[in-house]
C-alpha positions as CSV (number, residue, x, y, z in Angstrom):
1,X,24.0,15.7,18.8
2,X,27.3,15.4,20.6
3,X,27.3,12.3,22.9
4,X,29.6,12.0,25.9
5,X,30.8,8.4,25.2
6,X,33.0,6.5,27.6
7,X,34.8,3.1,27.2
8,X,33.2,0.4,29.4
9,X,35.5,-2.2,30.8
10,X,34.2,-5.4,32.6
11,X,36.2,-6.2,35.7
12,X,36.5,-9.7,37.0
13,X,37.0,-10.7,40.6
14,X,40.3,-9.6,41.9
15,X,42.3,-8.7,45.0
16,X,44.4,-5.7,46.0
17,X,46.9,-6.7,48.8
18,X,48.6,-4.9,51.6
19,X,52.4,-5.6,51.7
20,X,52.1,-7.6,55.0
21,X,49.3,-9.8,53.6
22,X,51.3,-10.3,50.3
23,X,54.3,-11.6,52.3
24,X,52.1,-13.7,54.6
25,X,50.6,-15.4,51.5
26,X,53.7,-15.7,49.3
27,X,56.7,-15.4,51.7
28,X,58.9,-12.6,53.1
29,X,60.2,-10.2,50.5
30,X,57.8,-11.4,47.8
31,X,57.1,-8.9,45.0
32,X,54.3,-8.9,42.4
33,X,55.4,-9.4,38.8
34,X,53.6,-7.6,36.0
35,X,51.6,-9.9,33.8
36,X,49.7,-7.2,32.0
37,X,49.3,-3.4,32.4
38,X,45.8,-2.2,33.0
39,X,44.0,0.9,31.7
40,X,44.5,2.8,34.9
41,X,48.1,4.3,35.0
42,X,50.5,2.3,37.2
43,X,48.1,-0.6,37.8
44,X,48.7,-4.1,36.6
45,X,47.5,-7.7,36.7
46,X,50.1,-9.9,38.3
47,X,51.1,-13.5,37.7
48,X,50.1,-14.3,41.3
49,X,46.9,-15.9,42.4
50,X,45.3,-17.0,45.7
51,X,42.2,-18.9,46.8
52,X,39.3,-17.0,48.4
53,X,37.5,-19.0,51.1
54,X,34.0,-18.2,52.5
55,X,31.5,-20.1,54.7
56,X,30.0,-22.0,51.8
57,X,32.8,-22.5,49.3
58,X,36.1,-21.5,47.7
59,X,37.0,-19.7,44.5
60,X,40.4,-20.8,43.4
61,X,43.0,-18.8,41.6
62,X,41.7,-15.3,42.1
63,X,44.1,-12.8,40.4
64,X,46.0,-10.1,42.3
65,X,46.4,-6.6,41.0
66,X,49.4,-4.5,41.7
67,X,50.9,-2.4,43.1
68,X,50.3,-3.1,46.8
69,X,47.9,-0.9,48.7
70,X,47.5,0.3,52.3
71,X,44.7,-2.2,53.0
72,X,43.8,-5.5,51.4
73,X,40.6,-5.4,49.4
74,X,38.8,-8.3,47.7
75,X,36.4,-7.3,44.9
76,X,33.7,-9.8,43.9
77,X,30.5,-9.9,41.9
78,X,27.1,-10.7,43.5
79,X,27.4,-14.2,41.9
80,X,30.9,-14.7,43.5
81,X,29.6,-13.6,46.9
82,X,26.7,-16.1,46.7
83,X,29.1,-18.9,45.7
84,X,31.2,-18.1,48.8
85,X,28.2,-17.6,51.1
86,X,29.1,-14.0,51.8
87,X,27.0,-10.9,52.3
88,X,29.1,-8.2,50.8
89,X,28.2,-4.5,50.8
90,X,28.1,-2.5,47.6
91,X,30.9,0.0,48.1
92,X,33.3,2.4,46.4
93,X,36.9,1.1,46.4
94,X,38.7,1.8,49.6
95,X,35.5,2.0,51.7
96,X,36.1,-1.2,53.7
97,X,34.8,-0.4,57.2
98,X,32.4,-3.1,58.3
99,X,32.6,-5.0,55.0
100,X,32.6,-8.8,54.6
101,X,35.3,-11.2,55.9
102,X,37.0,-14.2,54.2
103,X,40.2,-16.2,54.3
104,X,42.8,-15.9,51.6
105,X,45.0,-18.9,51.0
106,X,48.4,-18.6,49.2
107,X,51.4,-20.9,48.6
108,X,53.2,-19.8,51.8
109,X,50.3,-19.3,54.2
110,X,46.8,-17.9,54.7
111,X,45.3,-14.6,55.9
112,X,42.0,-14.2,57.8
113,X,40.5,-10.9,56.7
114,X,38.1,-9.5,59.3
115,X,36.9,-7.1,56.7
116,X,37.8,-6.0,53.1
117,X,35.4,-7.9,50.8
118,X,33.1,-5.7,48.7
119,X,31.1,-5.6,45.6
120,X,32.5,-2.6,43.8
121,X,30.0,0.2,43.0
122,X,30.0,0.9,39.3
123,X,32.1,3.9,38.5
124,X,33.8,6.0,35.9
125,X,37.4,7.0,36.2
126,X,37.8,10.5,34.5
127,X,40.7,12.8,33.9
128,X,39.8,16.4,34.9
129,X,39.8,17.4,31.2
130,X,37.3,14.7,30.3
131,X,35.2,15.5,33.4
132,X,35.0,19.1,32.2
133,X,34.0,18.0,28.7
134,X,31.3,15.7,30.1
135,X,30.1,18.4,32.4
136,X,30.5,16.3,35.6
137,X,32.4,16.6,38.9
138,X,34.1,14.2,41.3
139,X,31.5,12.0,43.2
140,X,28.7,13.1,40.9
141,X,26.2,10.3,40.2
142,X,25.3,9.8,36.5
143,X,23.6,7.2,34.2
144,X,25.3,5.4,31.4
145,X,23.3,4.1,28.4
146,X,24.7,1.1,26.5
147,X,24.1,0.0,22.9
148,X,23.3,-3.4,21.4
149,X,20.6,-6.1,21.6
150,X,20.6,-6.0,25.5
151,X,20.9,-2.3,25.8
152,X,20.2,-0.9,29.2
153,X,20.8,2.2,31.4
154,X,23.2,1.8,34.3
155,X,22.0,4.1,37.1
156,X,23.9,5.2,40.2
157,X,27.3,5.4,38.4
158,X,29.9,7.3,40.5
159,X,32.2,9.7,38.7
160,X,35.7,9.6,40.1
161,X,37.9,12.5,38.8
162,X,41.7,12.6,39.2
163,X,44.7,13.6,37.1
164,X,46.0,10.1,38.0
165,X,43.2,8.3,36.1
166,X,42.6,7.3,32.5
167,X,39.0,7.8,31.4
168,X,37.1,4.5,31.5
169,X,33.9,3.0,33.2
170,X,34.3,-0.1,35.3
171,X,31.6,-2.6,35.9
172,X,31.8,-6.2,37.1
173,X,31.1,-9.3,35.0
174,X,27.6,-9.8,36.3
175,X,26.7,-6.3,35.0
176,X,28.6,-6.7,31.7
177,X,26.8,-10.0,31.0
178,X,23.4,-8.5,31.8
179,X,24.0,-5.8,29.2
180,X,25.6,-8.2,26.6
181,X,28.8,-6.2,26.7
182,X,31.7,-8.1,25.2
183,X,34.9,-6.7,23.5
184,X,35.5,-3.0,23.0
185,X,32.3,-1.2,23.9
186,X,31.2,2.3,24.9
187,X,28.3,3.9,26.6
188,X,26.7,7.4,26.7
189,X,27.1,9.3,30.0
190,X,23.8,11.0,30.9
191,X,23.3,13.6,33.7
192,X,20.6,12.7,36.2
């Protein structure tokens, strides 16, 4: 039987910044430096970090991913949101209208975000070629079955298809820990 296997990557809390917010936090003309390239083409973890402040607490040293984006987006796990005292919606990246608020604190200043804090909906980035092989289309909802001692089936996984992507599934660390997923792991994509 031919299984449609996909790499599963755990994603920790992180921030995508708009240029204006980047400069407010780090100073005029500041540019992000590449610390490590990520699996998605053109994206990278930077050396820069800021603190995220909510009504009940602060998470220090949250990493910033580059390059800059049109709107600032903070991606947290459910555990992170509880630590900060935030009620964050479960959303696809970029869907920020009416999402949670927080304050970001950097070395040169702070930014009060009226919205932009989300818990990222689990998703699979797919090249058009891999989507065709898997028999899925953009925005299709699938299940992904994991292996191992804590094997489970992730439901409600959004397929995101673009020639700009590299094929990989992204989940947050709460989800990765629940499934016992550590190191290089894969799962089987199943149609609903």
